[in-house]
SEVO-92522 format. One record per residue (C-alpha): x, y, z. Coordinates in steps of 0.25 Angstrom, whole numbers, plus 5000, padded with zeros to 4 digits. Layout:
<nodes>
XYZ...
</nodes>
This chain:
<nodes>
547757185135549257185134550057305128550757285116552257265114552957155117554057195125554557205139554657345139553357395135552857335147553657405157552457505160551657405163552757335171552857465178551457445185551057305184552557225185553057115176551957005172552756875176552956745166551956635171553056525167554156595174553756735183555156785182555056785166554356895159553056865152553256955139552557085134551657145133550357055137551157005148550156985159549256925148550156815144550556805159549056785165548656675153549956585155549656585171548256555170547556675175546756705162546556615150546756735140547356865140547256975128548657035124549057125113550157105104551057225099552257165099552157015105551257065118550356945116551456855111552456875120551956855133551056735128552456675124553156715137552156665144551856515137550456565132549756585119549656725114549056775099549056895093548056925082548256975069548257135070546657185072546357035075545957065090545457195093546457275103545357385105545557405121547057385122548057495121548357545107549757555110550257495096549057475087549757425074550357315082549557255092548657145092547757075101547856925106547356825115548556755125548056615131548556485135548156415122547956425108546556385109546256495121546856595110546056545098544656575107545156705112545656755098544156705092543456785101544456915100544656905085543656985079543557135075543257235085542457375081543357435091544757395085544957425070546157345066545357215067544057265059544157185047544857065053544456925045543556835055544556755065544356605063544956485071544956415059545856285058546456305072546256175077546656115063547455975066548656005059549356135053549456055037548956185031549856275038551256345034552056415045553256495041554356515050555656615045556656545054557656655055556556725064556056615070557456585076557656695083557256655096557956575108558356435106557356385114556156465109556756425094556956275097555456255102554856345091555456265080554856135087553556205087553656235072554056095069552856045076551956135068552556085056552255935061550955975060550955995047551256145045552256185034553456275041553956375030554956455031554656615030555456735029554956865039555456985033556057115038555757065054556757165058555957275052554757215057555457215070555857365071554457405063553557345074554357415085554057555079552657515075552257465091553057555098552757675089551357655091551557625108552157755108551257825101550157775110550857785124551257955120550357985132551157905140552257925136552258065138551558065150552057935158553557925152554057935166553157805169553557715159554757605161556057655155555957545143554457595138555057735140556157705129555157625121554157715119555357825117555957745107554557735099554457905100555757905091554957815081554557895067553257905060554257845048554657745058553157705059552757695044554057615041553657515052552257525046552957485031553757375037552357335043551757325028552957245023552957145036551557115032551657105017552656995021551756915030550656925019551856845011552156755021550756715025550556675010551456555013551256525028550056525037550856555049552356615055552956535065553856595075554256585093553556665100554556735107556056715104556256695118555656645132555256755142556356825149556656835164556156945173557357025180557257095193557457225185556457195176555457205187555957335192556257405177555457325165556157255155556657315142557557205135557457255122558157115116557257045122555957125118556557095102556656955104555256945111554457015101555256955087554256855084553056945089553357095080552957025067551456995072551357135078551757205066551057145055549857105064549856955061549356855071550256785080550156675091551156615101550956465108551956435118552556295114553556275124554556305136556056365137556956285147556656395156555056345157554556485148553756475137554056475121552956515111552856495096552156595087551456585075550956705066549956705056549356805043548456895049547056855055547556705054547556695069546856545066548156475061549056535074547956465083548056355075549556335074549456365089548756265093549656155087550856235095550156205108550056065104551756075101551956125116552155975122552156045136551356145144552056205156551156295167551756425171552456425184551256545189549956485183548556505189547456405187546356485188545356385185545856285197
</nodes>
C-alpha cells in the first residue's frame, strides 16, 4: 500500500529511510506520490499489479508519471482495511497495472463488500458490463474546457487529440461547467490534512524531531485548522456532490488530463532534504482532488510522451459505482496511443 496524499512533501518520512524512488523512464525524475514505489515497480516490469491508496492522487499521479494505468475506485468500492487510516474520508484503494484489461481483472476481484470495512458494505454489485463494446456511440463525455486547459502545452496538445479520438468513436463531447473548484481545492486540503494530523498525533508529539522539515510544516499547518474549518469543508463536499449529481444527469463521464505536467527532475538537494515545491504540488493534484473529495471514481491511462520522453496520461471520471464505463473508455484510449516506449529501466521477469 502507498500512503495517502499525492504530494512529494508527505513522502519525506519514507524518503528519510528508503530514499527517493526513481522513474523507470528517466531515473533522474520523480515518480510522483505517494504510491510511488508501486507505480515504479509496475512500470519497470517487476510485478504486473500493485495496489495503491489514493487520497489526493496517490494512485493516479504516480501511474501518470510512470506511464502505467491507475484506477481510483469509488469511495468504499475496494476495501482499505489493513492500510493506515491516514485520511478516512478521502482515500480510495485501486490497482496500478500495465494495461486497462489487467486493471479490470484486478478491479473485478477486489470490488466487493468487506465486513471489516464499513464504508463499502452497501455498494451495488460490481460489473464490467459493456466494457468491450466496439464503439462509444451511446456515451456523452463532459469537458470543462477552462479547467481542462490548465496544463502544460505538450500535455494539452495530446489530451485534446485524445478527446477528438473518443469523439471519432461515436461519443458526444458535451461542454460542462465544474463549479467552485477553488473551494474544492481548499476544502479537500482541510479534510485530508486535518485527518492526517489527527491520526499522526502520537507521532507528531513523540517523533517531531525525526520528521523532515516539510512534513513538520504540513502537520503544523493542519494543527491550525479549527472544527469550524472542518465542518465548512464538509458542507462544501455536500455542495460539490450535488453539483456532480446534476452534471451526471447529462453526461456519462468527465474528461481531464491526468496530471498537468510530466514528472519533474530530481535535484541533488532533493536526495538530501526531500522536495517541497508547493506550486508543483498544487499543479500535480489539480485534476485529482475532485475525485477524492466527492468519492467519484477516476482512471488514468497513458496516451503518449513528451519530447523529453516522459509519459503523459489522460483521466476519465464517472459517477459513483460506474467504474465499468471508465474501463470501457480506457480500452479505447489505449488504441489511441499509437506507440509504446519501454522504460529505460525494465526487467523482463519472464524471460
